[in-house]
C-alpha positions in Angstrom: 61.3 116.0 25.7 63.1 116.3 29.1 65.0 119.5 29.9 68.0 118.8 32.3 69.9 121.6 34.0 72.9 121.2 36.4 72.3 124.2 38.5 75.5 124.0 40.5 78.6 121.8 40.6 80.4 122.6 43.9 80.9 120.2 46.8 81.2 121.2 50.5 80.8 125.0 50.1 79.6 127.4 47.4 82.2 129.5 45.7 82.0 132.9 43.8 82.1 131.0 40.5 80.4 127.7 41.6 77.1 127.0 43.3 76.5 123.9 45.3 75.4 120.8 43.4 71.8 120.6 42.4 69.9 119.2 39.4 66.6 120.4 38.0 64.6 118.8 35.2 61.4 119.9 33.4 58.9 117.5 31.8 55.4 118.0 30.6 54.9 121.2 32.7 56.3 119.7 35.9 59.7 120.3 37.4 61.8 118.0 39.6 64.7 119.0 41.8 67.5 116.8 43.2 69.2 118.3 46.2 68.9 121.9 47.3 72.1 123.3 48.8 72.8 126.9 49.7 72.4 129.1 46.7 70.2 126.7 44.7 67.4 129.2 44.1 69.9 131.9 43.1 71.4 129.5 40.5 67.8 128.8 39.4 67.1 132.5 38.9 70.4 133.0 37.0 69.2 130.2 34.6 65.8 131.9 34.2 63.9 128.8 35.5 61.0 129.1 38.0 60.7 127.4 41.3 56.9 127.5 41.3 56.4 124.4 39.0 58.6 122.2 41.2 56.3 119.2 42.2 59.0 116.8 43.5 62.2 117.3 45.4 64.6 114.3 45.9 67.4 114.4 48.4 70.5 112.2 48.1 71.3 112.7 51.9 71.2 115.3 54.6 74.6 117.0 54.6 74.2 120.8 54.6 75.6 121.3 51.2 72.7 119.2 49.8 69.7 120.6 51.7 70.5 123.9 53.5 68.9 126.0 50.7 65.5 124.4 51.2 63.8 126.9 53.6 64.4 129.8 51.3 63.2 127.8 48.3 60.0 126.9 50.1 59.4 130.5 51.0 59.9 131.6 47.4 57.4 128.9 46.2 54.9 130.1 48.8 55.3 133.7 47.8 54.6 132.7 44.2 51.2 131.6 45.4 51.7 128.0 44.9 48.9 125.9 46.4 49.5 122.4 44.9 51.0 119.7 47.1 54.8 119.2 47.0 56.3 115.7 47.2 59.7 115.2 48.9 61.7 112.0 48.6 64.7 111.1 50.7 66.4 108.7 53.2 64.8 107.8 56.5 64.4 110.9 58.7 63.3 113.2 55.9 60.2 114.6 57.7 62.2 115.2 60.9 65.0 117.1 59.0 62.7 119.2 56.9 60.5 120.0 59.9 63.6 121.3 61.7 64.6 123.4 58.7 61.1 124.8 58.5 61.5 126.5 61.9 62.3 129.6 59.7 59.7 128.8 57.1 56.7 127.6 59.2 53.8 128.8 57.2 53.3 127.6 53.6 50.2 127.7 51.4 50.8 124.2 50.2 51.0 120.7 51.7 54.3 118.7 51.8 54.0 115.0 51.3 56.9 112.9 52.5 58.2 109.6 51.0 61.0 108.2 53.1 63.3 105.6 51.6 64.2 102.6 53.7 65.1 99.9 51.2 68.3 99.5 49.2 66.3 100.1 46.0 62.9 101.7 45.7 60.7 102.5 42.7 58.4 105.5 42.6 56.2 107.4 40.1 55.7 111.1 40.2 54.2 113.4 37.5 55.2 111.2 34.6 58.7 110.4 36.0 59.6 106.8 36.9 62.1 107.2 39.7 64.5 104.6 41.0 66.3 105.4 44.2 69.3 103.2 45.0 71.5 103.3 48.1 75.2 104.1 47.6 78.2 104.2 49.9 78.8 107.5 51.8 79.5 108.1 55.5 75.8 108.7 56.0 72.8 107.0 54.3 72.8 108.3 50.7 70.9 107.5 47.6 71.4 108.0 43.9 68.5 108.5 41.5 67.6 107.4 38.0 64.8 109.3 36.3 63.1 107.6 33.4 60.4 108.8 31.0 58.9 105.7 29.4 57.7 105.6 25.8 54.8 103.5 24.7 54.8 101.5 21.5 53.8 103.1 18.2 50.0 103.3 17.6 48.9 100.7 15.1 46.3 102.3 12.9 45.5 99.3 10.8 45.1 97.2 13.9 42.7 99.7 15.5 40.6 99.8 12.3 40.5 96.0 12.0 39.2 95.8 15.5 36.5 98.4 14.8 37.7 100.7 17.6 36.0 104.1 17.2 38.5 106.9 16.3 37.5 109.0 19.2 39.0 106.3 21.5 42.4 106.2 19.8 44.0 109.1 21.6 43.0 107.8 25.0 44.2 104.3 24.3 47.5 105.8 23.0 47.9 107.5 26.4 47.5 104.2 28.2 43.8 104.3 29.2 41.5 101.2 29.2 38.0 102.0 27.9 34.6 100.4 28.0 32.2 101.3 25.2 28.9 99.6 24.3 29.8 96.5 26.3 33.3 96.1 24.9 36.6 96.7 26.6 39.5 98.2 24.7 43.0 98.1 26.2 46.2 99.9 25.0 48.0 96.6 24.2 45.3 96.0 21.5 46.6 98.9 19.4 50.1 99.7 20.6 53.3 98.1 19.2 56.3 97.1 21.4 57.5 99.7 23.9 60.2 102.0 22.5 63.3 103.4 24.2 62.4 106.2 26.6 64.7 108.8 28.2 67.0 107.9 31.1 69.1 110.1 33.4 71.1 109.0 36.4 72.3 111.3 39.1 74.8 110.3 41.8 77.0 112.2 44.2 78.8 111.6 47.5 79.8 107.9 47.3 82.5 105.5 46.6 82.2 103.4 43.4 79.6 100.7 44.0 78.0 98.2 41.6 74.5 99.8 42.2 75.6 102.9 40.2 76.7 100.9 37.2 73.6 98.7 37.4 71.1 101.6 37.6 72.9 103.8 35.1 73.1 101.1 32.4 72.6 102.6 28.9 71.5 106.0 30.4 71.2 108.9 28.0 73.1 111.0 30.6 75.0 110.1 33.8 75.7 113.0 36.1 78.2 111.7 38.7 80.5 113.0 41.4 84.1 113.7 40.5 85.3 115.2 43.8 89.0 115.1 42.9 91.0 115.2 39.7 94.3 115.1 41.5 95.8 111.6 41.6 97.4 112.2 45.0 93.9 112.8 46.5 92.7 109.2 45.8 93.5 108.3 49.5 91.4 111.2 50.7 88.5 110.1 48.4 88.5 106.7 50.0 88.8 108.1 53.5 85.8 110.5 53.1 83.8 108.2 50.7 83.9 110.3 47.6 85.0 109.6 44.0 87.8 110.7 41.7 87.4 111.7 38.1 88.9 108.4 37.0 86.6 106.2 39.1 83.6 108.1 37.7 84.8 107.5 34.2 85.2 103.8 34.8 81.6 103.6 35.9 80.4 105.5 32.8 82.4 103.1 30.7 81.0 100.0 32.4 77.4 101.3 32.3 77.8 102.1 28.6 76.0 105.5 29.0 75.6 107.9 26.1 77.0 110.9 27.9 78.6 111.7 31.3 79.0 115.0 33.2 81.2 115.3 36.3 80.0 117.3 39.2 80.4 118.0 43.0 83.9 119.3 42.7 86.2 119.9 45.7 86.7 123.6 46.6 90.4 123.0 46.0 89.8 121.9 42.4 90.6 125.0 40.2 92.0 123.6 36.9 89.8 120.7 36.3 90.3 120.6 32.5 94.0 119.7 33.0 92.9 116.2 34.1 90.3 115.5 31.4 92.7 114.1 28.8 93.3 111.0 30.9 89.7 110.8 32.0 88.6 110.7 28.3 91.1 108.0 27.6 88.9 105.9 29.9 85.5 107.2 28.8 85.7 109.4 25.6 82.3 111.2 26.2 83.3 112.5 29.7 82.6 116.2 30.2 83.0 118.6 33.0 79.8 119.9 34.5 79.4 123.6 34.9 76.8 125.7 36.6 73.8 126.1 34.3 74.9 123.4 31.9 71.7 122.3 30.1 70.6 119.7 27.6 67.3 118.8 26.0 66.8 115.0 25.8 64.2 113.8 23.3 62.9 110.4 22.4 65.0 108.8 19.7 
């Protein structure tokens, strides 16, 4: 099961009723954060979730509304006596940017490991997450992220018995281990059926519509995507500053055939977002407005 929480939904600046955009997920005792704008850890505390189990932080890009909350979060994690290494993933320049921010958080009781993205598409594995980072089209280098939790095939009891595999090996084979016992080698494919559908979440903000979003969000259980503007007259502004409208986001969700879609990263000027949703849902019926603290539990089908 994957817990997903949209901690904040604001773009550009936090508002009294809207924290800056950040996403947090929890899986198998480990937490992952995407972006960390000002107020992220306050939103986290309001939700009742802890910063200490965060093992991975992914950054879409280095505009302040996506990273300025990092020094305070790191200090909070350090004060919670965290000692395990923390992995950070982001575009080229990540270590330089974080080092500059850490001028006000210089001493931490844990190591930071940096993984800088340089290619249009990169695949990574962290704590059970299969992460795909894909470049999008903003006015600085920016990436979207797809998080996947794979699911192995069903354990074939009759097959294991016919091969004479000891029962005390079954659990480890089911977890993907290869075992050697009494001169024989047992591999997971000997006892597992075809792979089953896992869990897939795609998160993307600060971009114009590009084919990479549709490609990497295809058949996702949840697409969380920027909807900077709902007002039709601001389409020109969206193109100028390389953001997206509600309607462009809905077209992507429709083309990618996702199961669910939440809009996020709203302009500070957007105050009555629901007024635009009827037309948005005429494009993609499952479209929903994101809101601070919006949470879902995604389970294997």
